[in-house]
N, C-alpha and C positions, 0 to 999 in steps of 0.2 A: 777616285771613285766615279763610277758611271753606271747607267742602266742601259738595258737593251729595249728596243721598241716592242718586241714580242711579249715581254713581261716586265713592266717597270717595277714590280714589287721586289725583284732581285737587284740588290746593289752589289756590283762587282768591284773588287779592288785591283785586280790584275788578271792576266791570262797565264795559263800553264803552257809556256812556249815549247816545252819538251813533248807535249802531247799534240801539238799542231799537226794536222793531217791534210794533205792536198790530195783530192781524189783524181784518179786518172779517167777523166771524162771530158767531153767536148767543151763544156763551160768551165772546167777546172774549179769545182766547188771546194771550199775551205772549211774544215771542221775545227772549231776553236773551243777549248775548255776554259771557262771563266772561274776565277776563285771568288767565292762569296765573301762579302765584307764582314758578315757575321761570323764569329769564331766557330760556332757549331752549325752554321748554315750549310745547306746543300749546294754543292758546286753546280754550275750551269754549263750545258753543252749546247752549242749552236752551230749552224751551218750558214755560210755566206755564199751566195751565188751572184755573179754579175752578168748582165746581158740576157737574162732568162725571164720570160713573162710567166709569173707564178699564178695568174688568175685561175687557170684550169687546175693547177695543183691544189690551190686553196679550196675550190669548190669540191673537188674529189675528196679531200680530207674531211670536209664538213659532212658530206654524204656518208662516208665511212664511219664517222663518229656517231651520227644518228642511227645508222644501221646497227652498229655495235650495241647501242643502248637498247634497241628493240630486241636484238638477239639475246642479250643478257636478261631482259625482262621475261623472256620465254625459255629460260634455262639452257641457253645455247652459248657456251663460251668458246669463241673462236680465237681467243688470245690476241685480239686486235690491239694495236697500239697506234692510235692516230696522233701524230705530232702536230704542233702548231706551225703555221706558216704565215708570213706577212710580206707583202710586196712593198717595196719602197722605190722611189724614183729619185735618183741622185743627179739628174741632168740639170 
C-alpha cells in the first residue's frame, strides 16, 4: 500500500499495468491507473513527467480553477476541468 504526493487521502494497493500509457511527447509522460485500497473506493489516474519544470503549469491551473469558479458563479459553465499538479525534485 502507498499514497501519492498529490493526494495522500487515496491509499493505493497496486497499479493497473494493462492501462499503462506512454505519451508520444518530448518528455515521454507516463499515465498510470492506481487501484484504490478501499474495495468500493474510486481508482486514481495520475501522470508522471521527468525533467519538466511544472511551475508554470501549476500557476496556469490555479488561475483556470479560480476563473472557473467565477464563471460558474455568473451562470457560465464552460465545462472546465482543472486537474491538480505537483512538482517534485528527485535529484
